[in-house]
C-alpha positions in Angstrom: 0.0 0.0 0.0 3.0 2.3 0.6 4.0 2.0 -3.1 0.4 3.0 -4.2 0.4 5.9 -1.8 3.8 7.0 -3.1 2.7 6.8 -6.7 -0.5 8.8 -6.0 1.6 11.4 -4.3 3.5 11.9 -7.6 0.6 11.5 -10.2 -3.2 11.7 -10.1 -3.6 8.1 -11.3 -1.7 4.9 -10.7 -1.0 4.7 -14.4 0.6 8.2 -14.3 -0.8 11.3 -15.7 -2.6 9.5 -18.6 -6.2 8.5 -18.9 -7.5 6.8 -15.8 -8.8 3.7 -17.8 -6.0 1.5 -16.6 -6.9 2.6 -13.0 -10.5 1.5 -13.6 -9.2 -2.0 -14.1 -7.6 -1.9 -10.7 -10.5 -0.4 -8.9 -12.4 -3.5 -7.8 -9.3 -5.6 -6.8 -7.9 -2.7 -4.8 -11.2 -2.1 -3.1 -11.4 -5.8 -2.2 -7.8 -5.8 -1.0 -8.4 -2.8 1.3 -11.6 -4.3 2.8 -10.4 -7.9 3.2 -6.6 -7.9 3.5 -5.9 -4.6 5.2 -9.0 -3.5 7.0 -7.0 -2.2 10.0 -4.8 0.1 7.9 -7.2 1.0 5.1 -8.2 4.3 6.6 -7.6 8.0 6.1 -4.8 8.1 8.5 -2.7 5.4 6.8 -3.6 5.7 3.1 -5.5 8.9 2.4 -4.4 9.1 -1.2 -5.5 5.6 -2.0 -8.9 6.1 -0.5 -9.3 9.4 -2.3 -8.2 7.6 -5.5 -10.9 4.9 -4.9 -13.6 7.6 -4.6 -12.3 9.6 -7.6 -12.1 6.5 -9.8 -15.5 5.1 -8.5 -17.3 8.4 -9.3 -15.5 9.0 -12.6 -15.0 6.5 -15.3 -15.3 3.7 -12.8 -19.0 4.5 -12.5 -19.5 3.5 -16.1 -17.7 0.2 -15.6 -19.5 -0.5 -12.3 -22.9 0.2 -13.9 -22.4 -2.4 -16.7 -24.8 -5.3 -16.7 -23.8 -8.5 -14.9 -23.2 -11.2 -17.5 -21.8 -13.7 -15.0 -25.1 -15.3 -14.1 -24.7 -14.1 -10.5 -21.3 -15.7 -9.9 -20.6 -14.2 -6.5 -16.9 -15.0 -6.5 -16.5 -12.5 -9.4 -18.0 -9.7 -7.3 -16.2 -10.2 -4.0 -19.3 -11.6 -2.3 -17.6 -14.8 -1.2 -17.1 -15.2 2.5 
């Protein structure tokens, strides 16, 4: 998470200053990683840039990706709903 924070301190997107489309591909895996693997450090005190990036990406082009229809026939494991 430190590398992600460092990158976001240098550029607005993980992929640099270019279009955020590559970042959209990372949105769901990083959201799941924060929630499942690092819930104790995934907060504003430890990774403010990452959490701001999640919100910026989710509201921006990520919103279009997240609003696409589900063609997985409800495969929960593809959506992070597996416990």
